[in-house]
C-alpha positions as CSV (number, residue, x, y, z in Angstrom):
1,M,127.8,111.6,125.4
2,L,127.0,114.2,122.7
3,T,130.5,114.0,121.4
4,Q,130.2,110.2,121.2
5,I,127.0,110.5,119.2
6,K,128.6,113.0,116.9
7,T,131.6,110.8,116.4
8,V,129.4,107.8,115.5
9,I,127.4,109.8,113.0
10,R,130.5,111.3,111.5
11,N,132.1,107.8,111.1
12,S,129.1,106.1,109.7
13,R,127.6,108.8,107.5
14,A,127.7,106.6,104.3
15,T,125.9,103.8,106.1
16,L,123.2,106.2,107.4
17,V,122.7,107.5,103.9
18,Q,122.3,104.0,102.5
19,D,119.9,103.1,105.4
20,A,117.8,106.2,104.7
21,F,117.6,105.3,101.0
22,G,116.5,101.8,101.9
23,V,113.7,103.1,104.1
24,L,112.6,105.4,101.3
25,V,112.5,102.6,98.8
26,L,110.5,100.4,101.2
27,V,108.0,103.3,101.7
28,V,107.6,103.7,98.0
29,M,107.1,100.0,97.5
30,M,104.4,99.9,100.2
31,L,102.6,102.9,98.7
32,V,102.7,101.3,95.2
33,A,101.4,97.9,96.7
34,L,98.6,99.7,98.4
35,H,97.5,101.4,95.2
36,V,97.8,98.5,92.7
37,P,94.5,96.9,93.7
38,G,92.7,100.2,92.9
39,I,94.2,100.3,89.4
40,A,93.0,96.9,88.3
């Protein structure tokens, strides 16, 4: 089972990087949205 997980990670590394970047962008957008009312 560990070898299967390693194989999946190795074969989809680019997709995982893109997904992680997408999550990071969503977190940043949420933080900005929460702080915008305090600025105005």
